[in-house]
N, C-alpha and C positions, 0 to 999 in steps of 0.2 A: 647285576644290572648292566655293568659296562661290558661284560662278556657277551650278553645277549645283543646289546646294541652293535658290538663289533661284528658278530655273526650276521646280524641283519644288514649292516652296511656292506659287508663282503658279498652277501647274496644279491643285494641290490646292484652292486657293481658288476657281478657276473651276468645278471639278467640284462643290464644295460648294454654290456658288450655283445651279448647274443642278439639283442634287439637291433643294435646298430649294424651288426654283421648281416642279419636278415634283410634289413632295409637296403644295404649296399648291393645285395643280390637281386633286388627288385627295382632298382633304378639304373639308368645309364650312367656309367662313369668311364674314365679314360681306359681302365683295364679291360672292360668288356667291349667298348667301342672299337678298340684296335683289333678285336677278334671278329668283328662283323664280316659275314660272308655276303656275296651278292651275285646274282645272275649277270653274266657278261654277254657273251655271244649266243645267238639262237639261230638255228637252221631248221626248216621244215622240209621233209622229204617231198619229192615231186608228186607223189600220189596222195600226199596229205595225211598219211597214216602215222608217221613218226616225227618226233621233235628231238633234235639233238641240242644240247646247250652246255656251256661251260660255266663253272662257278669259281669266282675269285676267292681264294682262301688265304688270308694273311699268314705269314710264318709265325710260329710260336716264338715267344721271347727267348726261349732257351735254345732255339734253332740257330744255325749259322745265319748271320745277317744277309739279307738279299731281298729281291722282289717277291711279291705274293705268288703263290702257286695258282694254276688254272687247271681244274680237273674236268674231264669230259663225262657227261651223263646223257642217257637216252631214255625216252618214255614214249608211250602211245600218245597220240594227240588229244586224247581225253584225260590224260594224266595218269593212267594206269600203267603198271609194270615199269616203274621207275628203277633204273639200275645205273651203277657207276661203271663206265667202260674203261676209263683210264684215270687212275687216281694216285694219290701220294705226292711225292716231291717232283711234280711235273709242271710243265707250262704248255698248254695246248691252245692254239690260236687258229684263226682263219677256217673255222669249221664249215663244211659244205657237203651236201650229198652228191654223189655221182648222178648223172642224168637218168640212169636206170634204177636208181634208189638202192643199189646193192651194197654201196660203200659209203662210209663217212670218211672224208678226207680232211686233213688238217696239217698244220706246220708245227714242228717241235724239234727238240734235240734229244736223242737217246744214245746210250752207249758211248761210242767213240766219235760221234758227230761233233765236228768243230764249228759247223754253221747250221742254221735252220734248214730242215729238209721237209719234203712233202711225204706224209705218211697216210695210211688208210687202215681202216678196220671194218670188217663186214658188219652190216646193219643188224644181222641176226646173231652177232656175237662171234668171238674168236680172237685170234692174236693180231695185233697190229703188225704192219710191215711197211717197208719203205716203198712208196709208190713211184717216186722219181728220184734219181740220184743226180744232184747238181753240184757243181763246184762252188757256185755262189750261194750266199745266204738268202733264202727266199723271203721276200717281204709280204707278198700276197699272191694268190693264184685263183684262176677260174677254169672250169671245164669248158671245152668246146661242146656244143649240143650233141655231137656224135659220140662223146664219151671216150674217144681214142686219143684226144689231144688235150694237153693242159697248157694254158698260158700263165706265165708268172713274171713278177718283177723282181729285180735284184740289183744291188749296187755293184758296179764294176770293181772286182777285187784288186787289191794292190799287187803290182808285179813283184816277182820274187826278189828282184834286185833291191827294191825299196824295203821289203820285209827284212832282208839281210842287213841293210844299213840301220834299220830301227833296232834290230837285235844288238847291234854294235854300239848303240847309243846315239846315232845320228837321227834323233827323233824330233827335230825342229818342225814347227808348223808354219807354213806360209799362209797367213790368216786370210780366210775367205777365198783362197785360190786352191787350197789343198783339198779338193773335193772330187768326187766321181759321180757320173750320171747314174740315175736309177733307170735301168734298161728293161724293155719288155722282151721276154724270151718265149719260145714255143718248144714244148717237150712232147715228142711222139711216144706214147705209151707202148706202142707195138714195137717200134724200132729201137726204143730206149735211147733216143738221141735228142740232144738239145740244140736249138738254133736261135741266135740273137736276132731280133727284128729291128730294134731301134738303137741308135748310137749317138745322136747329136742333140738329145733333149732328155729331160728328166721326167719320168712318168710317176706322178704321185698317186694316181688312182685310175682304174679302167673298168669297163664293162664289155662283155662279149654279147653280141646281138643274139636273139633267139633263133635266127636262121643260120647263124654261124658265118654270115657274110662280112660283118663289120666288127671292129672293136672301137669303142669310144674311149678316148684317153683324156685325162687332165694333165696337161703338159706345161712345163715351165722351162725357161732357158737354163737355169742353174739349180743344183741340188743344195739350196740354202733355205733356211727357215723363212726368211722374208719372201722368197719366191713362192714357197708353199702357202703363205698367207695371201699374197696380193697379186701374183702374176701367173696363176694357173689359167690356161685357156683350153677350150674343148676342141680336140682334133679327132678326125675319123680315119681309121686305118682300114683300107679295103684288103681283105685277106686273100683275094685272088692274086694280087701282085705285091702286097705289102706297101702300096703307095699311101702317103699320108697327106691329108689336106685339112685346113682349119674348117671346122663345122660352123662355128659362130664366134663373133668377136666379143664374147662376154667380158664385161668390165669388172675389175676389182675382185672381191672374194667369191670363191666358188665352193659350193657344197656338193652333196650327192647328186647323181644323175642316173637315169634308168631308161632303157628302151621300152617302148610299148610292146605288147605281146606280138603284134604283127610287124614290128620293126619300122613302121612308117614314121614314128616320132621318137624324139628323145626329150623326156622331161628332165629339167635340171633346176637346181636350187642355187640362185645367184644373187649377188648384190645388184642393186638398181643402177649404181654408178661406182666410180673408183673411190668415192668418199663414203659410201655406205659402210657402217661399222661391221655389218654382218652379211652373210649370204642370206639375205632376208626374205627373198621372194621366189615365186614359182613361175617358170617359163616353159614353153613348148616350142621345139624347132623340128622342121621336117628333115627326114633322112633319105637321101642326101639333101643338102640345102644349097640352093643356087645363089641367094642374095648374100648370105653370111653376115647380114646386118642386124645387130642386136636391137637397133632402134625400130626395126620393123616388127619386133615381137611384142606380144601383149603380156603384161604382168597379170597372171590369173588371180592374184590375191591383192591387187592394188587397193581395193576398198576395205581390206581387212586390217584392223589394228592388231597386228600379230607379227611374229617372226618365224618363218618356216625353218624347221630343223631336220626333217626326214621326209622322203618321198618314195612312192612305189606306184604300181599300176594294179587296178582291180580288173579291168578289161580294156579293150581297145578304145573305149570312149570315156573312161573314168580314171582319174588319178587319185590316189590316196596320199594324204599328207598329214604330218604332225606339225603343229605350230605352237610356240609359246604365245599365250593370250593372257596377259596380266600375270597372275601367279599360278596359272594352270597350263597344261599341254594336252589338249584333247586330240583325238583322231578325227579327221574329216575326209570327205570325198568331194571332188569337183569335176564337172564335165570338161572336156577338152576345149570347149568354147568359152569356158569361164562363167556360164550363165547359171548353172545349177550347183549349189554348194549346200552340204548338210553335214551335221555332226553324226559320227558313228558311235561315239562314246559320250558319256555325260560331259558337259562343259567343264566340270570341276575335276576331270581326270588329270593324272600326270603320267602320260604314256611316253616311253622311251623309243620303242619301235613296235612294228606290227607286221603280221604275215597273214595274208588272205588265203584261205583254203577254198578253192573254187568248188570242189566236189560237195562240200557240206555247207558252203556259203557262211563259214564261220571264220573267226580270227584268232590267232595266237598273239597275245600282247605281252610285252615286257613293261611293267609299271611299278610304281612305288606309291606309298601312302604315308601319312604322318606316323604310322605305327609299324612300318616295315620297309626294308630296302627293296631293291629291284627283284621282283618275282614274276613268274609266268602265269598268265591267266588265259582261259578259253572263253571267248564270247560267241554264243551260238547265234543262229539266224534270227532269233527273236530279240537279241540284244542282251540276254542274261549273261552275267559274268560268273565264272567259276575259277577259283584259285587252284592251280595245279602243283605249285612247288612251295616248299617251306624250308628255306636254307638256314634260317635262324630260329628253330622252334622255341628256343628259350625266351624269345621276345614276347611270347604270350603271357609271361609272368611279370613283365616289366610294367611299372606304373608310369604313365606319361602325363606331362602337363598339357593343359588345353592349348591347342594350336589353331589359329584362324587367320584368314585374310583380313587386312585392315586397309582402309582408304581414308585419305585426309587431303586437305587442300594446302598447297604451298602458298607462300606469301603473294605470288602473282596470280593465284587462282587456279593453277594447274593441278589436276588431281594426280596424286601419287599413291601407288599401291605398295603393299609389303606383306610380310608374314610376321605375326606376333605369337610368341609362346609365353604362356603364363607360368608363374612359379608353381611347382608341383602341388603344394598344399595351400593354394591361394585363398586368402580370406578377404571378402568384399570389404572395401573401406580402408584397408591397410595399404600403406605405400611401401614399395619394394625397390631394391637396387635394380639397375638396368644395364645390360650389355648390348651395345649396338654392334651387330655382326654385319660388316660391309662386304658385299661381294666384289670380286675382281672384274677385270675387263677394261673399261666398264661395260663392254658389249656382252652382257650376260644378264640373267635374271634368276631370282629365287622363286621356286615353285612351292605351293602349299602341299608338299609331299614329304618325303624323308629328307631332312636337312641337317642331321647330326652326323658329324665325322670328326676325325682327329683335329681338323682345322676349322670346323664350324661347331660352336659349342652347343647350340640347340638344347636338346633334352638333358644333356649333362649339366648345363647351367641352370635349367629349370629345377632339377633335383636339388640344387644347392640354394634355391630360393631367389632366383633372378627372373625378371622379365627378359626375354631375348627378342630384339627388334631387328628384322632383316629387311631393309627398305630397297625397293626397286626405283631408285632415284632417276631423274632424267638422265639420259645417256644409256640407260638399261635397254635390253631388248624386250620383245613381247608387247610393245605398244606401237609398232609401226616404225617406218624409216625416219620420219620427221622427229619423233620423240628420241630415237637413238642418236640423232645428230645434234641434239640441243646443247651438248657440252663442248662441241668442237670450238677450238680457239678460246675456250672459257673454262679450262680445267680447274676444278675445285671452286668454281664460281657458284652459279645457281644450282648446280647439281649437288654441291655440298650443303647449300642452304636448304635443300629438300630434306636432308637428314636432320638438320637442326629443327626444322619445322615439324618433323615427325616426333622428335624427342619432346618438343613443347606440347604437341597434341596429347602425348601420353601423360605428361605432367599435368596439363589442364584437366584431364579426365580423372585425376586423383589416383592414378595407378603407380606412378614413379616418384621416388624421392629425388628431387633435382640435384641434391648434393652427393648422390651416389650413382653417377652415370659413368660407365666405362665404355670404351670403343676398341674394336679390334678387327683385323681382316688381313688378307693376303694379297700381294701384287697391287692392283689398283686400290683394293681395300686396305692394304698396308700403307699406301700413299695417303689415303684419307685419314688413317689413324695417326700418321705422323703430322699431317696437317691439323688434325684436331688437337694434338698435344702441344702444338706451337702457336699457330694462328688463333685457335679458339680454346686455349688452355683453360681459361676460366670456367668452361662448361664441363670439363671432364676430370674425374677423380683418378682415372687410370687409363693407360693405352697399351695396346699390344700391336707392334708393327712387324708383320711377317713379309719377307721378301718385298719390302716396300721401297718407295722412291723418296729420297730426301732432297735431292738436288736435280731438278729437271734438266739443267744444262749438261752436267756430267753424265746423267743417265742416258740422255739422247746420244751422247758420244760413245757410249759403251754397250748399248743394247744390240741384240742380234736381229731386231726387227725395226730398223730405222725408217723404212718406207711405210710400213704399217702404222707406225707412230705418226708419221707426217700426214699420210692421206686421211686416216679415220679419226685422229685425235686433234692434232695441232693445226693442220692446214697451212703451217708456215715452218720454215727451218729456223733454228735458234738464232742464227746470225741475221735473220730478217727482223727480229724484235727481241733482242736479249733482255730488255727490261721486262717484257711480259713473261718470258719463260722463267726468269729469276723470280719474278713476283709470285709465280705459282709454285715456288719451291719452299717446302717447310723450313729449310735452313735459313731462309731470309728472316723468319720470325722466331728463331730459336731462343732469343733472349726473353721471349714471352713465356717460355715453358716453365710451368710449375706443376706439371702432370707427371707422376711416376710412369716411366716408359720402359717397357720390356721390348727389346729388339731381337728378332730371330731371323736367321738367313742361312740358306744353303751356300756352302763355300764355292760350289761349282756352278752357280746360277748364271746362265748365259743371257737371260732376258733382262733381269735387273741385277747388275753387277754387285758383288758383295761389298764393293767400295761405298755403295749407297748406305748400307748399314754402318760401315765404319765412320763415314762422315757425320751421320746423325749421332752416333754414340760418342765420338770424340768431342763434338760440340757440347753435348749435354754434360759430359763428364767434366770438361774444363770449366763450364759455367757453374756446375755444382749447385744448381737451384732446386733440383728435384732428383729423386732416385732414378737411376738408369742401370740397366744390365743388358749385355749383348751375349747372345747364344749363337754360336756358329755350328753348322752341321756338316762335317766332312763327308764328301761323296754324294751330297744331295744337291739338286739343282733348284729349279723354280717351283718349289714345293717338295715335301718330304715323301719318299716312296717306300722307305723301309720301316718295319714295325717299331724298332727301338726309337728311331727319330720321331715317329708319329706319337708314340706314347710319351716321350719326353716333352714334346710340344704341348700335348693336351694337359699334362699335369702342371707344367710350369705356368702356362697361361692362366689356367683356372685358379691356381694358387695366387698368382699376381693380382687377379681381379678380387679374390677373397680378401687379400691382405690390405689393398688400398681402396677398393670400391665398397665392398660389403662391410668390412670391419673398420675402415677409415683409420688405419694405423698412421702414426706420425712419420714425417720424412726421415727421422733419425733411425728408423728401423727398416730392414729389408728382409725379404724371405730367405730361408736357407739356400745356399748354393747347391747342395747335394739333393738328389731326388731318390726316393725309395721306389724302385721298380718292382719290388716284391718277387725277385728272381729266386729260384730254388737254389 
């Protein structure tokens, strides 16, 4: 009898292991999430017949550590005849078709290349070859309409004398002075000769006009991150004599810009003023422009509760644009007088970019959904959508938790939106643990599309039995300029109250166990997580602080974006009101902390210095009131870029939530230090 029972129990154990293994293959977990591929760049041939695109492919865990690969693919615009043109351990960027559609050009490094070069491959297949030989590393490039000239940007290389000094160990850095301009160059494909056009300004972006007469540039005084955020202005280069003049005195943040097909106008995506947290709106300026006054221009989306993220032209009278609208990003069109606006995709779409094919009156979209990452779709003239790519075919076997938009009222009556993911096997009437996943910025928004990544737990947490709540608290984008400015000079004030109100909304609905609430996020989301663990510790059973702020005074003195921080967040310098800045620092309330806190930070983070993590860790460690652990990632900056760092982050953070939020372990216990990465 005992022998039979033993055999039965052994068989049951084997079946349970098989069952658990099968389930792990049908849900999202850290190991398959870090393998997710995604469509990156897309280019459509001038005749509309071909689509070239790159796919981001993360490195395998057993590969040498480094950034993800980018492979080049080509297909017909109806999705047929898909083929890989350049694959393997490569990184292809800046893809574009030549004006005659005979070549696909791109930047990359091959063989003995020491810097990024411009390559080309015939559209009908063949071997790649170097299209232009440059001494500088190419950042981006555009064809002249005649196809004989390429314009490109590149940073001024170090002189040989300095390179020799660095090799001998004289590698000191003169902080924020030791930089070089990003210059615009002209490369003659016939003469095989390069010519530098600019020298006293940095060019962060540019567009060549359709006639080849002008180049519009986004120019700033210095090649510093803060300049790229706040001080880009639009200038016009006349290619007849290379003369440069300012086209418009646009204020604050600047997004993409595009010439109209007839070159009479330049549409651009700009902040409404220097204090606008995003390049939120859509404007139109004549080319050339006599007044140069931004105040004379009309904001074409002034009455739209939205944030514009992408623009292009459909024809000379119609502008295409994508805008965040709540938790969605549909494609719209608007007439140049701003009077006629209509949606071209369903309002609940999440579109990243779009390309209009004039000959067939169709669109090529890059979009994502709650069940797949960025993929390419064709939308025909009738509006029907057809999916063309499937870069993660294994996702069709994955079981997903229910995902939906939620809306609730804050204490002051303001409506707040967000995204809610249910536990995978949700049972009505049962209360579940909750992870609040706070987005960074705060000038950003969560869309009701694909929201699972190494740093956003989404469906990974759903598979483990959590609700996941991603709130678009006030200060987020997607609700108009006024909404995005609501947190200025009030950091972690009413904007954080919006998160507490959202948690209470879920508790009141009977969905969430109020004693099992965790919070996590990166950057501003990390700041809010530190704020939750200290100022509001009684509400949270566990916190994950990723590249987050603990001391606003020291953060503001060490960040690489001090002016962006001043103009669109604080509106004051720290010395103008130290009490307020310190009051909004989690360290001020550190003695309140009874929340187990996991702190993770890139050692080379220029945005939020690693000292922010050290200050929070040291304070919590000395107080010894709750478990704390600090994880530092060598070689990583403001977010993890390499597969091993991403996997480590995903495993550790989910285990932390499981240990203290779901399982409610006592404070005298802490998760294991080592992680099983399941390497061969």
